[in-house]
C-alpha positions as CSV (number, residue, x, y, z in Angstrom):
1,M,-11.8,77.5,1.2
2,L,-13.4,80.8,0.1
3,A,-13.6,81.7,-3.6
4,K,-13.0,78.2,-4.9
5,T,-14.1,79.6,-8.3
6,P,-13.8,83.3,-9.3
7,P,-16.4,85.5,-7.5
8,M,-19.3,86.8,-9.6
9,G,-21.6,89.7,-8.9
10,W,-22.3,93.4,-9.3
11,N,-20.4,96.5,-8.2
12,S,-22.0,100.0,-8.0
13,W,-18.9,102.0,-9.2
14,D,-19.2,102.0,-13.0
15,C,-22.7,103.2,-13.0
16,H,-23.1,105.2,-9.8
17,G,-19.6,106.2,-8.6
18,A,-19.7,107.2,-5.0
19,G,-23.4,108.0,-5.2
20,A,-25.0,104.5,-4.6
21,T,-28.0,104.6,-2.4
22,E,-30.0,101.9,-0.5
23,E,-32.8,102.1,-3.2
24,I,-30.3,101.6,-6.0
25,V,-28.6,98.7,-4.3
26,K,-31.9,97.0,-3.5
27,K,-33.2,97.3,-7.1
28,N,-30.0,95.9,-8.5
29,A,-30.0,93.1,-6.0
30,E,-33.6,92.2,-6.8
31,Y,-32.8,92.1,-10.5
32,M,-29.8,89.8,-9.8
33,A,-31.9,87.5,-7.7
34,K,-34.5,87.2,-10.4
35,N,-32.4,87.1,-13.6
36,L,-28.7,86.3,-12.8
37,K,-28.4,84.3,-9.6
38,Q,-29.1,81.0,-11.5
39,Y,-26.0,81.7,-13.6
40,G,-23.7,82.1,-10.6
41,Y,-23.8,85.8,-9.9
42,E,-24.2,86.4,-6.2
43,Y,-22.2,89.3,-4.7
44,V,-23.9,92.8,-4.4
45,V,-21.1,95.3,-3.7
46,V,-21.5,98.9,-2.6
47,D,-18.4,100.8,-3.7
48,I,-16.6,103.8,-2.3
49,Q,-17.8,106.6,0.0
50,W,-21.0,105.0,1.4
51,Y,-20.0,107.0,4.5
52,Q,-19.9,110.4,2.7
53,P,-23.3,112.1,2.8
54,T,-22.8,114.4,-0.2
55,A,-21.0,112.0,-2.6
56,K,-23.0,111.6,-5.8
57,T,-20.6,111.1,-8.7
58,H,-17.2,109.6,-9.7
59,D,-15.5,112.7,-8.3
60,Y,-14.4,113.0,-4.6
61,V,-15.0,116.1,-2.4
62,P,-11.6,116.7,-0.7
63,F,-11.7,116.5,3.1
64,A,-15.5,116.1,3.2
65,D,-17.1,115.4,6.6
66,L,-17.7,111.6,7.0
67,C,-20.1,109.6,9.1
68,I,-18.0,108.0,11.8
69,D,-18.6,106.5,15.3
70,E,-16.7,107.2,18.5
71,Y,-14.3,104.4,17.8
72,S,-12.9,105.8,14.5
73,R,-15.1,103.5,12.4
74,L,-16.9,104.7,9.3
75,Q,-20.7,104.3,9.2
76,P,-23.2,104.4,6.3
77,A,-24.5,107.9,5.6
78,E,-28.1,107.7,6.7
79,N,-29.4,110.1,4.0
80,K,-28.2,107.5,1.4
81,F,-28.9,104.4,3.5
82,P,-31.8,105.2,5.7
83,S,-32.0,101.7,7.2
84,A,-28.6,102.4,8.9
85,V,-30.4,104.9,11.3
86,G,-29.8,104.3,15.0
87,G,-26.3,102.7,14.6
88,K,-27.6,99.7,12.7
89,G,-24.9,100.2,10.0
90,F,-25.3,98.0,6.9
91,A,-27.0,95.1,8.9
92,P,-30.5,95.8,7.6
93,L,-29.4,96.1,4.0
94,A,-27.2,93.0,4.2
95,E,-30.1,91.1,5.7
96,Y,-32.3,92.2,2.8
97,V,-29.7,91.1,0.2
98,H,-29.3,87.7,2.1
99,S,-33.1,87.2,2.0
100,L,-32.8,87.2,-1.8
101,G,-30.3,84.4,-1.7
102,L,-27.4,86.7,-2.4
103,K,-24.3,88.0,-0.6
104,F,-23.4,91.5,0.4
105,G,-20.1,93.4,0.0
106,I,-18.6,96.8,0.6
107,H,-15.7,98.9,-0.5
108,I,-13.2,100.3,2.1
109,M,-10.1,102.3,1.9
110,R,-6.8,101.2,3.5
111,G,-6.1,102.9,6.8
112,I,-8.0,105.1,9.4
113,P,-10.1,108.1,8.6
114,R,-8.3,111.4,8.7
115,Q,-11.3,112.9,10.5
116,A,-10.8,110.4,13.3
117,V,-7.1,111.3,13.5
118,H,-7.8,115.0,13.6
119,N,-10.4,114.6,16.3
120,N,-8.1,112.0,18.1
121,L,-10.9,109.5,18.5
122,K,-10.7,106.3,20.5
123,I,-9.8,102.8,19.2
124,L,-12.0,100.0,20.4
125,G,-10.2,97.5,22.6
126,S,-7.1,99.8,23.0
127,G,-5.9,102.6,25.1
128,S,-4.4,104.2,22.0
129,T,-6.1,106.9,19.9
130,A,-6.5,107.3,16.2
131,R,-3.7,110.0,16.2
132,Q,-1.3,107.6,17.9
133,I,-1.6,104.8,15.3
134,A,-1.9,106.9,12.1
135,K,0.9,106.9,9.6
136,T,0.3,110.4,8.3
137,G,2.9,110.2,5.6
138,S,1.1,107.2,4.1
139,I,-1.8,108.7,2.1
140,C,-3.8,107.9,-0.9
141,V,-3.0,110.3,-3.8
142,W,-6.5,110.3,-5.3
143,N,-8.8,110.3,-2.2
144,S,-8.4,112.3,0.9
145,D,-10.5,110.2,3.3
146,M,-7.8,108.2,5.1
147,Y,-4.3,108.0,6.6
148,G,-2.4,104.8,6.7
149,V,-2.0,102.8,9.9
150,A,1.4,102.1,11.5
151,P,1.3,98.3,12.2
152,E,4.0,98.5,14.8
153,K,2.0,100.9,17.0
154,E,0.0,99.6,19.9
155,G,-3.7,99.9,18.9
156,A,-3.1,99.3,15.1
157,K,-4.1,95.7,15.3
158,E,-7.0,96.5,17.5
159,Y,-8.2,99.1,15.0
160,Y,-8.3,96.7,12.1
161,D,-9.8,93.9,14.3
162,S,-12.5,96.3,15.4
163,I,-13.6,97.4,11.9
164,M,-13.6,93.8,10.6
165,K,-15.7,92.6,13.5
166,L,-18.1,95.4,12.9
167,Y,-18.4,94.5,9.2
168,A,-18.9,90.8,10.3
169,S,-21.7,91.9,12.6
170,W,-23.4,93.7,9.8
171,G,-23.3,90.5,7.7
172,V,-20.7,91.6,5.1
173,D,-19.5,88.7,2.8
174,F,-17.1,90.6,0.6
175,I,-14.7,93.4,1.2
176,K,-12.9,95.4,-1.6
177,C,-10.0,97.2,0.1
178,D,-8.6,100.0,-2.0
179,D,-5.2,101.9,-2.1
180,I,-3.3,98.8,-1.1
181,C,-2.4,96.8,-4.2
182,R,0.0,98.8,-6.4
183,E,3.5,100.1,-6.3
184,L,3.4,100.8,-2.5
185,P,5.8,98.3,-0.8
186,H,5.4,100.1,2.5
187,E,1.8,98.9,2.6
188,E,2.8,95.1,2.9
189,S,2.7,95.1,6.7
190,E,-0.7,96.8,6.7
191,M,-1.9,94.3,4.1
192,R,-0.9,91.4,6.3
193,M,-2.6,93.0,9.3
194,L,-5.8,93.5,7.2
195,C,-5.7,89.9,6.2
196,E,-5.4,88.6,9.8
197,A,-8.2,90.8,10.9
198,V,-10.5,89.4,8.1
199,K,-9.5,85.8,9.1
200,N,-10.2,86.4,12.7
201,C,-13.5,88.4,12.4
202,G,-15.7,85.4,13.0
203,R,-17.3,85.4,9.5
204,D,-16.3,84.1,6.1
205,I,-15.4,87.2,4.0
206,V,-13.9,87.3,0.6
207,L,-11.1,89.8,0.5
208,S,-10.4,91.8,-2.8
209,L,-7.4,94.2,-3.1
210,S,-7.3,97.2,-5.4
211,P,-6.2,99.1,-7.4
212,G,-3.8,97.7,-9.9
213,P,-1.6,97.0,-11.6
214,A,-0.5,94.5,-9.0
215,L,3.2,93.7,-9.0
216,I,4.0,90.2,-10.5
217,E,7.0,89.9,-8.1
218,R,4.5,90.0,-5.2
219,A,2.3,87.3,-6.6
220,E,2.9,84.9,-3.8
221,L,2.2,87.6,-1.2
222,Y,-1.2,88.3,-2.8
223,K,-2.0,84.6,-2.8
224,Q,-1.3,84.5,1.0
225,V,-3.3,87.5,2.0
226,C,-6.4,87.8,-0.2
227,N,-8.8,86.0,-2.5
228,M,-8.4,88.4,-5.5
229,W,-6.2,91.2,-6.6
230,R,-6.4,93.8,-9.3
231,I,-4.0,93.3,-12.3
232,T,-5.0,96.6,-13.8
233,D,-5.9,100.2,-12.8
234,D,-9.6,101.1,-13.3
235,F,-10.8,99.3,-16.5
236,W,-13.2,101.2,-18.8
237,D,-14.8,100.7,-22.2
238,Q,-11.8,101.6,-24.4
239,W,-10.3,99.2,-26.9
240,E,-6.7,100.2,-25.9
241,L,-7.3,99.0,-22.4
242,L,-8.8,95.8,-23.5
243,Y,-6.0,95.2,-26.0
244,N,-3.5,95.7,-23.2
245,M,-5.3,93.2,-21.0
246,F,-4.1,90.3,-23.1
247,E,-0.5,91.0,-21.9
248,R,-1.6,91.3,-18.3
249,C,-3.6,88.1,-18.4
250,E,-0.8,86.2,-20.0
251,K,1.5,87.3,-17.2
252,W,-0.8,86.5,-14.4
253,A,-2.5,83.3,-15.7
254,T,-0.2,80.9,-13.8
255,H,-1.0,82.5,-10.5
256,C,-4.8,82.0,-10.7
257,G,-6.4,79.1,-8.9
258,A,-8.9,78.0,-6.2
259,G,-9.0,80.7,-3.5
260,H,-6.8,83.3,-5.3
261,W,-7.6,85.1,-8.5
262,G,-6.1,87.8,-10.7
263,D,-8.8,90.4,-11.1
264,A,-9.1,92.1,-14.5
265,D,-11.7,94.5,-13.0
266,M,-15.3,95.2,-13.6
267,L,-17.2,94.6,-16.8
268,P,-18.2,98.0,-18.2
269,V,-21.1,96.8,-20.2
270,G,-24.7,98.0,-20.8
271,A,-25.8,101.2,-19.1
272,I,-23.0,102.9,-17.2
273,L,-22.1,106.4,-15.9
274,Q,-25.4,107.2,-14.3
275,D,-27.4,108.8,-17.2
276,Y,-28.9,105.9,-19.1
277,D,-29.4,107.3,-22.5
278,E,-27.5,105.9,-25.6
279,S,-24.5,108.2,-25.0
280,N,-23.8,106.7,-21.7
281,R,-23.9,103.0,-22.7
282,T,-20.7,101.1,-23.1
283,K,-18.5,102.3,-26.0
284,F,-17.4,98.8,-26.6
285,S,-18.7,97.2,-29.8
286,E,-20.6,93.9,-29.6
287,E,-17.5,92.1,-30.9
288,E,-15.3,93.8,-28.3
289,Q,-17.7,92.9,-25.5
290,K,-17.6,89.2,-26.6
291,T,-13.8,89.4,-26.6
292,M,-13.7,90.9,-23.1
293,M,-16.1,88.3,-21.7
294,T,-14.2,85.5,-23.4
295,L,-10.8,86.7,-22.1
296,W,-12.1,87.2,-18.6
297,C,-13.7,83.7,-18.6
298,I,-10.8,81.7,-20.0
299,F,-8.3,83.6,-17.8
300,R,-10.8,83.1,-15.0
301,S,-11.0,86.7,-13.7
302,P,-13.8,87.5,-11.2
303,L,-16.9,88.7,-13.0
304,M,-18.2,91.9,-11.5
305,I,-20.8,93.6,-13.6
306,G,-20.5,97.4,-13.8
307,A,-23.9,98.1,-15.5
308,E,-27.1,99.4,-14.0
309,L,-28.8,96.0,-14.0
310,T,-32.3,97.3,-14.3
311,K,-31.4,98.9,-17.7
312,L,-29.8,95.8,-19.3
313,D,-30.7,95.3,-22.9
314,G,-31.2,91.9,-24.6
315,F,-27.6,91.7,-26.0
316,T,-26.0,92.5,-22.7
317,S,-28.2,90.0,-20.8
318,E,-27.2,87.3,-23.3
319,L,-23.6,88.3,-23.1
320,L,-23.6,87.9,-19.3
321,T,-25.5,84.6,-19.2
322,N,-24.0,82.6,-22.0
323,R,-23.9,79.1,-20.5
324,G,-21.0,77.8,-22.5
325,I,-18.8,80.8,-21.7
326,L,-19.8,80.7,-18.0
327,D,-19.0,77.0,-17.9
328,M,-15.6,77.8,-19.3
329,H,-15.2,80.4,-16.5
330,K,-16.0,77.7,-13.9
331,N,-14.3,74.7,-15.5
332,A,-11.2,76.0,-17.3
333,R,-7.9,74.8,-15.8
334,H,-4.3,75.6,-16.7
335,S,-5.3,78.6,-18.8
336,H,-2.6,80.1,-20.9
337,Q,-1.7,82.0,-24.1
338,V,-0.4,79.6,-26.7
339,W,0.7,82.1,-29.3
340,R,0.4,85.7,-30.4
341,K,1.3,86.4,-34.1
342,E,0.4,88.1,-37.3
343,I,-1.5,86.1,-39.9
344,G,-2.4,87.7,-43.2
345,G,-1.4,91.1,-41.8
346,V,-3.8,90.8,-38.8
347,E,-2.7,90.1,-35.2
348,H,-4.3,87.0,-33.7
349,I,-4.0,85.5,-30.2
350,L,-4.7,81.9,-29.2
351,W,-5.6,80.9,-25.6
352,A,-6.2,77.4,-24.4
353,A,-7.2,75.6,-21.3
354,S,-8.2,72.1,-20.2
355,C,-11.8,71.5,-19.0
356,S,-12.3,69.9,-15.6
357,E,-15.2,68.0,-17.1
358,G,-13.1,66.6,-19.9
359,G,-11.9,68.0,-23.2
360,D,-10.4,71.4,-23.8
361,Y,-11.2,75.0,-24.5
362,I,-9.6,77.3,-27.0
363,A,-10.3,81.0,-27.8
364,I,-9.0,82.6,-31.0
365,F,-8.9,86.4,-30.8
366,N,-8.6,88.8,-33.7
367,A,-6.8,91.8,-32.3
368,G,-6.6,93.5,-35.6
369,E,-8.5,96.3,-37.4
370,K,-10.1,94.1,-40.1
371,D,-12.0,90.9,-40.4
372,S,-9.9,87.8,-41.0
373,D,-10.0,84.2,-42.1
374,I,-7.8,81.9,-40.0
375,T,-6.9,78.3,-39.8
376,T,-6.0,77.0,-36.3
377,C,-4.2,73.7,-36.2
378,L,-5.1,71.7,-33.1
379,E,-1.5,70.5,-33.1
380,D,-0.7,73.9,-31.7
381,I,-2.3,72.7,-28.4
382,E,-0.9,69.2,-28.8
383,I,-4.1,67.5,-30.0
384,Y,-3.1,65.0,-32.7
385,K,-6.5,63.4,-33.5
386,N,-9.9,64.3,-34.9
387,V,-12.1,66.2,-32.4
388,N,-15.6,67.6,-32.2
389,A,-16.0,71.3,-31.3
390,Q,-18.8,73.7,-30.5
391,E,-18.4,77.5,-30.9
392,L,-19.7,78.9,-27.6
393,W,-21.1,82.2,-28.9
394,S,-22.9,80.9,-32.0
395,G,-23.5,77.2,-31.1
396,E,-21.9,76.2,-34.4
397,E,-20.8,72.5,-34.4
398,I,-17.7,71.1,-36.0
399,I,-17.4,67.3,-36.3
400,G,-14.2,65.2,-36.8
401,A,-11.8,68.1,-37.3
402,V,-8.0,68.3,-37.0
403,Q,-8.1,72.1,-37.5
404,I,-10.6,74.9,-37.2
405,N,-11.2,77.2,-40.2
406,T,-13.2,80.3,-39.3
407,Q,-13.7,84.0,-40.0
408,I,-13.4,86.4,-37.1
409,K,-14.5,90.0,-37.1
410,A,-12.1,92.8,-36.2
411,H,-11.6,92.9,-32.4
412,G,-13.7,89.7,-32.2
413,V,-13.3,86.2,-31.0
414,K,-14.3,82.6,-31.6
415,A,-14.3,80.3,-28.5
416,Y,-14.6,76.5,-28.7
417,R,-15.3,73.6,-26.3
418,I,-13.4,70.7,-27.7
419,T,-14.5,67.1,-27.1
420,Y,-13.2,63.7,-28.2
């Protein structure tokens, strides 16, 4: 089984948009290998438009010329990824990432390049052409690179098989497929074809579907076809988006488990948005970052760091490597929201989970605009005896308690490992 626990790693989108380069990827991989690998972070993922030579920001150039081979398959732009020269693709970069003890991933868009369709290029292993398998009415509304593929057409399966075998030959370990996981029911057949191509490519590849919000009524489908799926649209450093994530996580919690995970999206922490001065660091407060990290970990979302790793400060490094919180991410089971209510004029949210190593976890969130004092009765999670507890962010110990009395800052959290 792939993705027995939620995948952890780094993705280039938040800090570099479509402008990631080989040098950037290598430097972040080196930092991860030295500072984060021992905590479970392992995937290094190159996000969108690695095949577009002029892409530099979070904006897309409509109908730009793309790097593509004779069989309609996108190739890394050599000006951004010079080791791809001579048709090597991402194989040299993947080999370098693997040499660091890490895994390599790429972003792709659903479908076949418009450029291949317009030029009527060949499909490897098929007598059909790109124009014959394209579903030209199935297009992405925010990126012009691709047309959909008509699964019923001869050559469609061969196209998806050919790109996945190419990625496997490069040494790709993780694929984030975009424009396939939202309110687009006509994409289900293409989703299934993608899944089969990944399974049959000859390499173990974790498959992630984007963007969200995914549809709860399709939860069983997602579990069949992929390892993780986005439960939200792009998540950025705004309290309103984090506040709304509580409802999303509550809805999806019962569908998360070994091999299939609801994805709350990347962690927009530290230095983001390319220019690394103070104005382009995360706008989340420290308390909000702890709330985000705690919710992602008790819910068990994949953890994909959005920061430029080489610019991490001390607080962000500690946030991402807190052993107790990461143990909760690995060991929490049956995670769920217990209640959400107003106490003393402040909204609080209680989550709980059992621990696979014994005991329980609870997280008490203050979703309000002022600091609050709160008493949490352990009877709320059906514990009827005295317990010991450790607060995972501060290390504070509580001995022989039947309730937890604490103060929580506005937009903050207290998370506890409970033992008996």
